[in-house]
C-alpha positions as CSV (number, residue, x, y, z in Angstrom):
1,M,347.6,169.0,23.2
2,T,346.1,171.0,20.3
3,T,344.9,174.8,20.9
4,A,342.7,176.9,18.8
5,T,344.3,180.3,17.5
6,T,343.9,183.1,19.9
7,P,340.7,185.2,19.3
8,V,340.1,189.0,18.5
9,T,337.2,189.1,20.0
10,P,336.7,189.2,23.9
11,A,335.9,187.1,26.3
12,P,332.1,186.9,27.0
13,A,330.8,188.6,30.4
14,L,329.2,185.6,31.1
15,A,332.2,183.8,31.8
16,S,333.7,186.8,34.2
17,A,330.4,186.6,35.9
18,V,330.9,182.4,36.2
19,A,334.5,183.2,37.1
20,A,333.7,185.0,40.1
21,R,331.1,182.3,41.6
22,L,333.7,179.5,41.8
23,P,335.4,179.1,44.7
24,H,338.7,179.8,45.1
25,R,341.0,177.0,46.3
26,D,344.6,178.6,48.7
27,G,342.8,181.7,47.5
28,Q,343.3,181.4,44.1
29,P,340.7,182.8,41.7
30,W,339.7,181.8,38.5
31,T,341.2,183.9,35.7
32,V,339.0,184.5,32.4
33,A,340.9,184.8,28.8
34,P,339.6,185.2,25.5
35,Y,339.5,182.0,23.9
36,A,338.3,180.2,20.3
37,A,336.3,176.9,20.9
38,W,336.5,174.2,18.0
39,W,332.6,173.4,18.2
40,T,331.7,177.0,17.4
41,T,332.2,180.9,16.2
42,R,330.4,182.1,18.9
43,P,332.9,184.2,21.7
44,A,334.3,181.5,24.3
45,A,336.6,182.1,27.7
46,R,339.0,179.9,28.9
47,L,338.5,179.5,32.8
48,T,341.6,178.8,34.8
49,Q,342.7,178.5,38.1
50,E,346.4,178.9,39.6
51,G,348.0,175.8,40.8
52,R,345.7,173.6,39.6
53,H,345.5,171.3,36.1
54,G,343.2,171.8,33.3
55,A,340.8,174.4,32.1
56,L,336.8,174.9,31.6
57,I,335.7,176.6,28.3
58,I,332.6,178.3,28.4
59,A,330.9,179.7,25.2
60,A,328.1,182.1,25.0
61,H,325.4,181.6,22.5
62,P,321.8,183.5,22.3
63,W,319.8,180.8,24.1
64,H,322.2,178.8,25.7
65,T,325.5,178.3,27.1
66,D,328.0,175.2,26.2
67,I,330.9,174.1,29.0
68,A,333.4,172.3,28.3
69,W,337.0,171.0,30.4
70,Q,340.4,170.8,28.7
71,L,343.5,169.3,30.0
72,D,347.0,169.2,28.1
73,D,345.9,165.8,26.7
74,R,342.4,166.7,26.2
75,E,341.4,169.2,23.9
76,P,337.7,169.6,23.9
77,Y,336.0,169.7,20.0
78,D,332.2,169.6,21.6
79,P,331.2,170.6,24.4
80,D,330.6,168.5,27.6
81,L,327.6,170.2,29.1
82,R,324.7,172.5,27.0
83,L,322.5,174.2,28.9
84,D,319.6,176.3,27.6
85,R,320.5,178.7,30.9
86,M,322.1,182.1,30.4
87,S,322.4,183.2,33.9
88,P,325.3,183.4,35.9
89,Q,324.2,181.8,38.6
90,A,322.5,179.1,36.7
91,V,325.6,178.3,34.4
92,A,328.0,178.4,37.9
93,R,325.8,176.2,39.4
94,E,325.3,173.4,37.0
95,T,329.7,173.9,36.2
96,L,330.0,172.8,39.9
97,R,327.6,170.0,39.7
98,L,328.5,168.3,36.5
99,V,332.0,169.9,34.8
100,L,334.4,170.5,37.1
101,P,333.8,166.7,39.0
102,R,334.8,165.4,35.7
103,L,337.7,167.6,35.4
104,D,338.9,166.4,38.8
105,D,338.3,162.8,37.7
106,A,340.7,163.1,34.9
107,T,343.3,165.3,36.8
108,A,342.8,162.6,39.2
109,V,344.1,159.6,36.6
110,K,347.8,160.9,36.9
111,Y,348.2,159.5,40.8
112,A,345.8,156.8,40.4
113,H,348.2,154.1,40.9
114,Q,350.4,155.6,43.5
115,P,349.3,155.5,46.8
116,G,351.0,158.1,48.4
117,D,350.2,160.8,46.5
118,A,346.4,159.7,46.3
119,T,346.2,159.9,50.1
120,R,348.2,163.5,49.7
121,Q,345.7,164.7,47.8
122,R,342.7,162.9,49.8
123,L,343.5,164.8,52.6
124,L,344.4,168.5,50.3
125,H,341.0,167.9,49.2
126,L,339.0,167.1,52.4
127,D,341.0,170.4,54.7
128,L,339.7,172.4,51.3
129,I,336.6,171.8,52.2
130,G,336.9,171.8,55.9
131,A,338.4,175.1,56.1
132,A,335.4,176.5,53.7
133,V,333.4,175.0,56.3
134,R,335.1,176.3,59.3
135,A,335.4,179.7,57.4
136,H,332.0,180.2,58.3
137,G,331.4,179.1,61.8
138,A,331.0,175.4,62.0
139,A,333.9,173.3,63.5
140,T,335.2,170.0,61.9
141,Y,337.2,167.4,62.8
142,N,338.8,164.5,60.8
143,A,338.8,161.0,61.0
144,L,339.8,158.1,59.0
145,G,336.9,156.7,56.9
146,V,335.2,153.2,56.9
147,L,336.4,151.9,54.5
148,P,339.8,151.2,53.4
149,N,341.8,154.2,52.4
150,S,339.4,156.7,52.9
151,N,339.3,159.9,55.2
152,T,336.8,161.8,56.3
153,V,336.1,165.1,57.6
154,A,332.9,165.7,59.3
155,W,331.2,168.8,61.5
156,A,327.3,169.1,62.6
157,N,325.0,172.2,62.2
158,R,321.5,172.9,63.0
159,G,320.9,169.7,64.5
160,V,322.4,167.9,60.9
161,R,325.2,166.0,60.8
162,Y,327.5,166.2,57.9
163,A,330.5,163.6,56.9
164,V,332.4,163.8,54.0
165,S,334.2,161.1,52.8
166,L,337.0,160.5,50.2
167,V,337.8,156.8,48.9
168,G,341.4,156.2,47.1
169,A,342.9,158.8,44.2
170,N,338.9,159.6,43.5
171,P,338.1,162.5,43.9
172,A,334.5,162.7,43.8
173,C,333.1,162.7,47.5
174,D,330.4,160.7,49.7
175,V,328.4,162.8,52.0
176,S,326.0,161.4,54.5
177,L,323.6,163.8,56.5
178,S,321.3,162.8,59.4
179,G,319.0,164.6,60.7
180,P,315.4,166.1,61.2
181,V,313.9,165.7,58.2
182,K,313.1,169.3,57.7
183,A,316.3,170.1,57.5
184,V,317.2,167.4,55.6
185,E,314.9,168.3,52.7
186,Q,316.4,171.7,52.8
187,V,319.9,171.0,52.3
188,L,319.5,167.9,49.2
189,P,317.7,170.4,46.3
190,H,321.4,171.9,46.5
191,F,323.0,169.1,45.6
192,L,320.4,168.3,42.6
193,P,319.1,169.7,39.2
194,E,316.8,172.7,39.1
195,P,313.1,172.3,39.7
196,A,311.6,171.4,36.2
197,A,308.7,174.3,35.1
198,K,305.7,171.9,36.1
199,T,306.6,168.6,38.4
200,P,306.1,165.4,36.7
201,R,303.1,163.2,37.6
202,Y,304.4,161.1,40.5
203,P,302.6,157.8,41.5
204,L,303.2,158.7,45.3
205,R,300.9,155.4,46.2
206,S,303.4,153.4,45.1
207,V,305.6,154.8,48.0
208,R,305.4,152.5,51.1
209,T,305.7,154.6,54.0
210,R,304.5,157.9,55.2
211,L,308.2,158.9,55.6
212,G,308.9,158.0,51.9
213,R,305.8,159.9,50.5
214,R,306.9,163.3,52.0
215,L,310.1,163.2,51.4
216,A,309.4,161.5,47.5
217,A,306.9,164.7,47.0
218,H,309.5,167.0,48.0
219,L,312.7,165.4,45.6
220,V,310.2,164.8,42.8
221,Q,310.5,168.4,42.0
222,Y,314.2,167.9,41.3
223,T,315.1,164.7,40.0
224,A,313.5,161.0,39.5
225,V,312.9,159.2,43.0
226,D,312.6,155.2,42.9
227,Q,312.1,153.2,46.8
228,L,313.8,150.1,46.9
229,D,312.5,146.9,48.8
230,D,314.6,148.0,52.3
231,G,311.8,150.9,51.7
232,G,314.5,153.3,51.4
233,L,314.6,156.0,48.4
234,T,317.3,156.8,45.6
235,F,317.3,159.4,43.8
236,G,319.7,161.7,40.9
237,D,320.6,160.3,38.0
238,A,324.2,159.2,36.8
239,T,325.2,162.8,35.3
240,G,325.5,164.2,38.3
241,P,325.1,163.5,42.5
242,F,323.3,160.9,43.4
243,G,321.5,159.9,46.9
244,Y,319.8,157.4,49.0
245,I,317.8,157.8,52.3
246,A,317.5,155.2,54.8
247,P,313.9,153.9,55.2
248,A,311.8,154.6,58.4
249,I,312.6,152.9,61.5
250,D,309.1,153.0,61.8
251,P,307.3,152.9,58.7
252,A,303.8,153.3,60.2
253,A,304.5,156.1,62.1
254,R,303.3,159.9,61.9
255,V,305.9,162.3,59.9
256,R,306.6,165.0,61.8
257,D,309.4,168.3,61.1
258,D,311.5,166.5,63.6
259,T,311.6,163.2,62.5
260,P,315.3,161.3,62.2
261,V,316.1,160.7,58.5
262,S,319.5,159.5,57.6
263,A,320.6,160.4,53.7
264,E,323.5,159.2,51.4
265,L,325.0,161.7,48.0
266,H,327.5,160.5,45.7
267,G,329.3,161.7,43.1
268,V,329.8,165.4,45.0
269,G,332.2,167.5,43.6
270,I,335.2,169.5,45.8
271,D,334.2,172.3,44.6
272,H,330.8,172.1,44.6
273,L,330.7,171.3,48.5
274,M,332.9,174.2,49.1
275,H,330.8,176.6,47.6
276,L,328.2,175.6,49.6
277,A,329.9,175.5,52.9
278,A,327.6,179.1,53.9
279,H,324.6,176.5,54.0
280,L,325.8,174.0,55.5
281,A,327.9,175.3,58.1
282,R,324.9,177.5,59.9
């Protein structure tokens, strides 16, 4: 790997604040060191975690923040994500949503064709999620997944049932949740982009069911929403977590806060779920 020379400027304070907000794995925190990123002369930092392959590169600019991921055979010459945000909370949030899953995915290539290693990594990752959830008071149980070569960790909280599944060597989690519509509405935005300053105009008249209209009006604040022919809703895009909400059993029924709803999320990062454990477990 070609690495940049050691910089003489200190790491930006933003990097340390972001590192403090990223979840520990096996008790190991993220550490920060100054770094010279290839694409900028601005102060940058390299974030690493003991026992984990790869690193994050963060460069702070006056009006935006650059984030990239690095492996031994992959030196970033451009940022993988550029945010028009500079607050540690926002940078950590999008790093968990969009950057760390890509780092994990690239790392998984090393054991993708080794079923034994893939199984061990799959169970290890689910154990990390389960331990984070149990630390906040929820009881979890593990089971074989529905798909071949898959495993699941599940729990329930405030009437919402969660199941997180991993398939094969893929480190991106599938999350299913079901429960009262009001509770599900509160959970889904944690996985989606921050709401826009102005909610885009959305033709709710094109959504044919009462439950669909309520959920679409809520989710469109964060991401694109579309209704499928079966009456279910899709939301999100290919750059981050995306999902599907099953159609109502009775499309014409009145919708109340306790109306049951089932949703699925795909492409969710392991660290993202660990970070959200406090919200999902109590």
